[in-house]
N, C-alpha and C positions, 0 to 999 in steps of 0.2 A: 739722612742722605749721605751716601759715600762721597767724600770731598773731591774725587777726581774720576775721570773716565777717559777711554780711548774710543774715538769714533772713526771708522774707516770707510771710505767710499771708493768704489772701483767700477769700471765698466769694461769695454772691450779690451782684452789683453790683461786684465787685472785679476782674473780668477786664480791663476797659478801663483801670482804674487801674494794674494791673501792666504792661500794654503801654505806657502813657504813661511810667511810671517807667523801665522798661528802655530805652526809646527815647532817654532823655536821659543815661544813664550813659556816662562817657568810656571810650574804648578802652583806656586805661592804668589802669583801676580795679585797685587792688592786692590786692583780696580776692575770694574766691568769693561767689556769690550763690545761695542756695537758695530755691526757690519751691514752695509748696503751694497749689493752688487746688482747691476741691471740684468734681469733675466726675463724672458717672455712670460706673460701672465698665465699662459696656458700650459707651461712646462712644469712638471714636478721638480722640486728642489731636494737634492740629496746632500747639500752642503753641510748641514749639521752633522750628519753621520760621518762624512769625510773628514771634517775638521776635528771631530771628537776622536777619530781613529788616528790621525797623524799627530795630534797635539796632546798636551797634558791637561788641558782645560775642557770642561763639558761645553758643548755647543748645541744650541737649541733654536728652533723657530718659536719665539715666545707667544703665549696667549695674551690677549688684551687684559691689562690690569695686573700682570705678574709683578711681584716685588723684585726690584733690582738687587743682585748680590754680587760682591766682588769675585773675580776669578771665573766668571761665566762669559761665554761668547753668545751674544744675542744677535741673530741673523734675521733680517727682514724677510718675511715670507713672500712668495710671488704675489704681485698685485696689491701689496699692502705697505703703507708707510709704517716705520717704527719711530715713535716720538717719546721723549723722556718727559714725564709729568710727575714732579716731586720725586718720590722714591719708587715709582712704578713706571711700567712701560705701557704706552698706548699703541695698539696695533689697529690701524684704521685704513679704510678704503676712501681716504679723502681725495680732493681734486688732484689731478696730475700736475707735476711741475716739470717744465722743459720736456713734456711728453712722457715723463716717467712716473711710475708708481711701482716700487718704492723710489723715493727721491733722496739723493745724497744731501742736497741742500736742506730739505725738510728735517732730516735727522740732525745735521750739523747745527741748524738754528736752535733746535730744542736742546741740544747738548750745551750750546753757548749760554742759553738762558738758564738752564738748570744748574750748570756747574761753574759758569763764569771763568775765573782764572784756572780752575781745575780741569777744564776741557782740553783735550788733546785731539786735534783733527788731522786726518791723514788723507790726502788725495793721491790716488794711484792711477795707473794707465786707463785711458778711455778716450772716446771721441767727443768732440764738441766741448761743453763747459759745465756740465752738472758738477756741483761741489764748490765752484768758485765763490758764489754768493754766500753759501753756508760757512765756508772757511773764513770769509771776510767777517762774518758775524762772530765766529769764535775769537778771532784776533781782536775785534772791536770790544768785546767784553772781557778781554784780558787773558784769553787762553793761548795755547801753543799751536802754531800752524806748521805742518810737515808736508812736504810735497816730494813725490818720487822724481828723481832726476829725469827730465824728458828724454835725454839720450839713452837712458836705461829702460824706458817704457816702450812696449810694443806699439801702443797707440799714444803718441805724446800730446795730443790736443788738450786733454783735461789738465795734465800737469802744467803745460805751457800757459793755459788760460789763468790758472791759479797764480802762477809766478808773475804773470803780467800785471795783475790787479792787486796782488797782496804781497806785502813784505814778509815772506815766509821766514820762520825761525830756523828751519832746516830744509835743505835740498839734498837728498841722499839717494843712492841706488838701493834697489830692493834688498840687496844682501846686507845692508847696514840697518834696515828698518827695525828688526826685532830687538837687537841689543839696545838701540836708541830708545825704543818704546818702553822696554823693561826698566831702563835707568830713569826715564822721565816719570813713569808711573810710580815708582818708589819714591821719587822726590816729591811729586805732586800730592801723593796720598798723605804726606806728613803735614801738609799745610792745614790751616783752620778752614772750616767750611765757609763758603762765600756768603757775603751779605747781599741784600737785595739791591736792585738797580731801579728803584721806583721812580727816581727823578731823572733817569737817563732816557731820553727820547728814543734812541735806537733800541734799547732793551725793551721798552714798551711796545715798539713796533714789532720787534722780533716775537714777543709774547703773543701779539695779535695774530701774526702769521703762523705760529705754531698751532693756534686754534683753527685757523683756516685749513691747514694741512690735515688736521684731525677730522675735518668735515663739519665743524661747528657752523651753524647757520647764523652768522653775525649780521647785525643791522647794516644795510648797504652803506649808510653814511659813515660808519666806522671804517669800512674797507676803503672807501674813497678818500679818507683822510690819510691813508698810508703814503700818498705821494701826489704829484701833480696830475690832474686829469689829462689823459692823452686823447688825441683826436682819432683813435682807432678802436676797433672792437676785437674781442677775443676770437681767434679763428676756430675755437672748439665749441663755445656756447654763445658767441656774439654779444657777450656782456661788455660793459664799459671797462676800459683799461686805465690803470693809473701807472705813472712812471715813477719808479722808486730809485733814488740816487744812493749809491753806496761807494764812498770814496771817489775814485776817478771813473767808476763804471756806473751803469744803470741797468735796470731791468723792469719788467712789467708784471702786473697782477690784475686779474679781473675781479669784479665784486662777487663772483661765485667761488673764487679761490684758485683758479688755474694760474700758474706762474710761468713766465718766460724770460730768458735772457734775450738781448737784442738779436743774437744769432739764431736762436731757436724760434723766436717769433717770426723772423724772416722765412725760415724753413717751413714753418707751418702755414704761413700766408701763401707761399708759393704752391704748396700742396693743395690748399683750399681753392686757390684760383684755378689750378689744373682740373680739379674735380668739377668745378662749376662749368668750365669750358666743355668738358666731356659730357656733362648733363645737357648742355645746349645742343651738342652734336646729336645726342640721343633724341632730344625733343624734335629737332628738324627731321630726323630719319623716321621717327614714328608718325609724325604729321604727314610726311610724304607717302608712307605706306598706306595710311588711312585714306588720303585723297585718291591715291591710285586705285585702291580697292573700290571706292565709291564710283570713280570714273568708269572702271571696267564693268561694274554692275549696270551702270546706265547704258553702256554700249550694248550689252546683251539684251537690253530691253528697248533698243531702237532710239535712244535719246542721244544721238551722236554729237550734236552741237553742245548740249549741256555737259556731256561726258568729257569733251575736249577741254572745257574750262577747268574741270577738276584735275584732269590728267596734267595739264600745263602747270597748274599750281603745285601739284605733287612734284613735277620735275624741277620746279624752281626751289622748293624746299630741299630736295636732294642736292642741288647745286650748292645751296648755302651750307648744307651739312658737310660737303666736301671741303669748303673753305674753312669752316670751323675745325674740322678734323685736322687739317694741316696746321692751323694755329695751335691746337692742343698738342700735337707732336712737337712743334717748335718750342712750346712752353715747357714740355718735359725736358728738352735739351737745355733750355735756359735755367730751369730749376736745378737740374743735376750739376751744371757748372757752378751755379751760385753756392750750392751746398758744399761742393768740393773746395771752393775758395775759402770756406769757413774752417777747413782743416789745414792748419799750418804745415808747410812743406818741411820735410826732414832736413836737418842740418847736413 
């Protein structure tokens, strides 16, 4: 195992920062670089070709099981996590975390467990807070935490979240990232390889979560021991959620593997509730249409009294549909304002 690595996470506004950083890294960089950028699952990714062209290091979307080599840029393919497993990379379609696959947190946790004090984590521009938990893991196991200065980020929420919950080693503008990473990589690569953290409860939990991100079907009782059982269910699969405490913050994970920060859990719950209300609207409307159809059919066959019963019930369902439709629209406004409140205002 190479004794050190650089793991970079970026979302909205971070693409050009990643390109700028990689373009300045030297050809003799002694460590591998792992990159997660949130991109739509259905979109093709040309980032390896772009980074290989602008920089001095080869950049690739790795295959599952590839041996990690220093001086390579390994970029998460669309809709896949990249996870470090001993001297190889696991490229998996495991459960989403904070609604993302690839997940920055998932990469960072695997880097923390695999490299310990040799891991260098970097959180760049992005919305909400993917990367905060993973960067906490890197710090917890002795690695280095670097955060882009929020005032320098196009979308400052991710850097601000990281700085709020983690005592970062460096807070720097994007223009200072590449020289800093080059210096740290050369210093870190000279240290002895890390020893295990077999007696460290956090390290054992992180190792378990790396398996979950890889899609390993672990016994339910193992997952439920990750934290305190919460009285909520996962908005994606409705599995039981556990509450995991990390320093001054906490997050949630379900027994099937989906992970959420408190903010993203609220966002997903609001979206799920909205979908349920719209489904109720549709149910009332379809029921009203069916009763109206039956009532008109009875009218045509001279059953006026019986027809009126069906028609009146149909009108009542349509009135209820209108009430729930107004509720659904009001919920959309409430949901939008709640999500907006999760994004810290610019200084």
